[in-house]
N, C-alpha and C positions, 0 to 999 in steps of 0.2 A: 781701336786694332791689338796694338802690340798683347793682350791679352792672350788672345785667341788665336793668337797663334804661338805654338809647340815646335819647336827643333827635337830632328831625329839627324843620325850618323849613315840609315842605309832607310831608304822609301819601307814601310812597315802595312804591310798588305792584312797585317789585321785590326788594324786599330777602324775608332768607328768613323773619322777623320782621314774623308773620301778627297779634300784637296791637299797636294800636295806637287811642288815644285823646289825644282833645283835650285840654291843656293852655294853661294859663298860667301861666312863669314868677310863680313868687311871694318866691322868698330865695335867694341861693348864700353861698355861704361856702366858707372853704378846706377846702380839704383835705390829707388827717392829712399825704400829702407836700406837698411846692410846689409838686409836678407837675400837684397835684388836686385837681377842687370837687364839692363837692356843691350841688344841684340841688334843691332842695325846687319842684314841679309843681303847685300844684291842678287835677287833672281832678273836677270839680263837686265836693262836698264833703269830698274824702277828698283828704290830702295824698300824694305818691309823688316819692320818694329819688332823686334820679338822680347816681352819681355817676359824673363824667366826667371829661377833664383840663382846664385850665386853660387849655391853646391853644384847645378846639376851646369852650369857653367866647368867647373873643373872638373867634375865626372865624365863629365863630353869630351873635357879638354880643350874646350872651345877658343881659336884661335880665332886671330885676319890673316881671312885667305884658307879658312877650311874646307872644303865643299860638304854641306849639310845640304839633309832636305826640311824643308818648308810646312810644318801641317795645318790648313786656316780650317775650321772649324765653318759648319757650311752653315747656321746661323749668320756667325758674326756677316757675310755677305746679302744676308737679305735683312737687314737692322736696317 
């Protein structure tokens, strides 16, 4: 499911991804490949994993405590 979660700094009303959750970055760890990162998002009492590129972590200046929006693909919810 981590591959079906993207991260935005603001809610994106122009995206096909309809499921958005206000979250806080809980932790960031290296992914299995150097180009990837695993981001743990705290969305209320739940943790949501997001697999993103290391480049995206840098471009969005993601760090623990940052307020972000998780975007979850609808197709992932019905699988």
